[in-house]
N, C-alpha and C positions, 0 to 999 in steps of 0.2 A: 917679313913673316916667315915662320918656320916651315920646314918641309912637312911636319906633322899636320899643320893646319890645312895644307893643300890636299893631303891624303884624306883627311876627314871630309873635306868639301867634296872630293871626288866620290867618296863612298856615299855621301848624302845624295848626290846627283844620280848615281847609279841606282840607289834605293828608290828614288822618286820615279825614275824611268821604268823600273820593274813594276812599281805600283800602278803607273799609267797603263802599262800593257795589260796587267791583271784587270783593271777597271774596264778597258775597252773590250776584252774578251768577255767579261761579265755582262757588259751592255749587249753584246751580240746574242748571248744566251737569254737575257731578259726579254729581248724582242721575240725570240722563239717561244719562250715560256708564255708570254702574253698571247701570242697567236694560237698556241695550243689550248690554253685555258678558255679563251673566247670561243674557240671552235667547239669545245665540249659544252660550254654554256648554251651555245646555239645548236647543239645536237648535230655536229658534223666532225670531220676528222682533223682538219687543219693541215699544216705542212707535213708531208710524210713521204715525199719522193726523193729529195736530194739527200744522199747519205742514208745511214740507218735511222729509220723513223723521223727523217727530216732534220737530223742533227747538223748537217752542213748547210741548211737553208739560209741562215744569217750571212754566211760568208759568200754564198751565191748572190744574195741580194746586194751585198756590199760591192762585189765585182760589177754587177749590173748597173748599180747607181753611178759608180765612179767612171764607168766607160761610156755612159750615155752622152749625148750631145749637150754641151753647155749653152744655154740661151743667154743672149746679151741684150737686155732691154735698152733701146737707144736713148730713151728719155730719163734713164735712172742716173742717180749720183754714183758714178762708177766705183770710186774707191770705197765709200761707205757700204755700198751694196755688196761688194766682195769680201770686205773685212769683217762685217758683223757676224756671219756664221762662224768664222774662225775665232773671233773674240768670245762668242757664246760657248763654244766647246772648250776654249782655254780656261774660262771661268769655272765651268763644270768640272774640269779635271784638277784645277788649282785648289779648289775647296777641300779636296780629299786629304790635304796635309794636316787638317785639324784633328783627324782621328787619333785617339790615344793608343798607339800600337804596342807600346811597352817592350818593343824588341829592338830599340835603338834605330828605328826607321827614321821618322821625323816626328818630333814632339816638342811643343813649346807651351809656355804657361799662359799665353793670351789667346788660346784657340777659339774661345767663344766670340771674342771681338773680331777676330779674323773671319770667322764664319759670317758675322753680320756684314762685314765689308763686302765679301763675295756675293752675299745674298742681294745687297743693294745694287751692286754693279750688274747683276744678271739681267735686270730690266732694261738696261741701255741697249743691249744687243737686239732684243725684240723690237724696241722702239725705233732704233736706227734702221733695222731691216725693213720695218713697215714703211718708214718715211722715205728711205733712199730708193725703194723700188719705183716710186712715182706712179703708184696704182691706187685707186680709191679704196679697193677692198683691203689691200695691204695696210694702208694708212689707218683705216677704221680698226683693223685687227690690232695694230700697234698701239693705238689710243686706248682700246679696251684693256690690253695687256698692262699698260702703265697704271691705269686707274685700279685695276684688280690687284696687281702685285703690291702697290703702295698700301692699299687698304688692308690686305692680309698680313703684310710685314709688321704692322703695328701690333696685331694680336700675337704673332710669333715672338716679337721682341719682348712683350710684356710677360708671356708665359716663361720664356727663358730667363727673364729677369727675376721671376718668382723663385726659380730653382737656384739661380746664382745667389740670392739672399739666403736660401736654405743651406747650400753647401759652402758658402763663404769664399767663393773664388771664381775666376773666369777661365778655368781650364776644364776640358772634358774628362781629364783623368780623375778629377774629384767626383764626377758623377758615378763612375764605376766603384770607387771606394765607398761612397756613402750608401750604396744600394746593396751592400754585401748581405744584409739581413732582411731587408724589405724593399721591394720595387717602389719607385715613385708613382707608378701606375695605380697601385693599391690605394694610396692616400689622395690621389687626384685624378680620378677617372674622367670627370668633365674636361680637365685640362688636356688629358691625353687625346680625347675625341676631338677637341677644338684644334689641337696641334695637327692631328692627322688631316682634318678637313682643310686647314690652312695650307698644309703641304700639297694637297690636291690642287688648291688654287694657285700656289706658287709655281708648280710645275705644269700648269695649264692642262690639267687632266680632267676628264669627265667626273662630275657634272659641271665643272667650272672652265671648260675649254672654249672660252669666248674669243680668245685670240685666233683660234682656228675654226670659227663657226662655219662649218661646211654648208649648212642649210641656208645661211644668209650671206656669207662672205666668200663663197667659192672655196678658199682654203685659208683665208685670213692673212696673217702677216707674211706667210711663206708662199703666197700665190705665184709670184714671179720667179721663184727659185726652182732650179732643176739640177740634175746630175750631182756633182760634188757639193754644191752649196746646200741643197736639200738634205743630202746625207749627213753633213756636219750639224745642221739644225736638229735632225732626227737623233743623232748620237748624243748631242748635248742634252736633249730632253730625257733620254733614257738614263744617261749618267746621273742626272739630277734626281730621277726617281730612285735609282739604286742608292744614291747618297742619302736621300731623305729617309729611306727605309732603314739604313744602317744607323742614322742619327736618332731615329725614333727608338731603336733598341737601346742605344747608349743612354738616352735621357730617361726613358720610362721603364725599360725592362731590365736594366742593370746588368749587362753582360760586358765582358772585356773581349776585344778582338782576338785575344790569344786563346779563347775557348771555342770548341766546336759548336756548342749550343748557340753561341752568338750568331753563327751563319744560318742555322736553322730558323732562328727568330727573324733574321733579316729577310730570308726567303718567304716566310709567312707574311710579313708586312708587305713585301712586293706583290704577293698573291692577292692581298686585300686591295691594293691599288688596281689590279687587273679586274678583280671581282666587282669593284665599284663601277668600272667602265662597262662591264658586261651587263650591269643591272639597272643603273640609274639613267634617266634622260637628262638632257641639259636644262639647267635652271633658266629662268627669265633674268635678264641683266639687272633689273631693279631689285629683284629678290636676292641676288648675289650681294649687292651693296648693303641691303637691309640686314642680311645675315652678318656681314663683317662689322658694321658700325653699331647695330642695335642689339645684337645677340652675343657675338664673340667678345667684343671689346668690354662690355660691362662685367662679364664673367671673369675675364682675364684680370681686370683691375681689382675686382673683389678678392680674387685669389692672391694677388700681389699684396694687398693690404693685410690679408689673413696671415700670409707667410712672414711678413715684416713683424706683425704683432706677436706671432709665435716665437720668432727668433728673439725678440725683445724680452718676452716672458722667460724664456730659457736662460737668457743672459742675466736677468735680475735674480732668478732662482739660484743660478750658479754663484753669484756674488753673495747672496744671503747665506747659503750653506757652506761657503768657503771662508 
């Protein structure tokens, strides 16, 4: 192999490490953003003591969490118990490589397929965390998370498949190019709303936070975790929220990560994530499954058939007029 290859590989690795650092700093401030928004929804101040207006609060929380005592459940499956939070954060950070950065950072032509792979792997960390803790509350939370994630992944896959048919490729770069004149949100508002609701379910957020049902499962799948393990699960959840917000902008609101407007839109979607948490109560579990299989799935399939038909009509018209 040539020296040039190793130089390019080194640059790619450095770029990815810079990306990870930026995501982790973003995660820190998303937690502060959420606590501030929830505070104002509930007519109170929120974090405002550590640093100027509470800006250093996330870093204070991180230091507190990582320096607390680590509990060691004697009956747990030791290796799986400790590795599942690490795997969860690893998947949440790895999926960021699918973003179409257009600046030579990391970009490849099969990014949509890679996103599906990471999305499918994400459920294993929650399942293993719930099972390996050897706690009935954690196990129930893990089982709920598996059923919920698999159910909503079907809708996500069908929605993304509809747009893959429309743009004619499996790269997220095509989504920004095809929306230069009109956002996909304009022509498919129901799909946008379904995608956002499914993202709430995929990231275990209110009103779909059944894996962490505090009212009935103490704390759900992370009941037995403390200190660093809990911090890693927490960071993975917020990295996923940030990623889903950015992905929503790429798929439906047609912006490139090279524009400043892109980041304003992403913050707006992250705000809606928090707004939903401060507004809606938790659903009943059977209602959650009903929503996925009897409401979202038929709409997603109908839209997929509509987009396939539209593409075929356009293809036939192009043949006729050429």
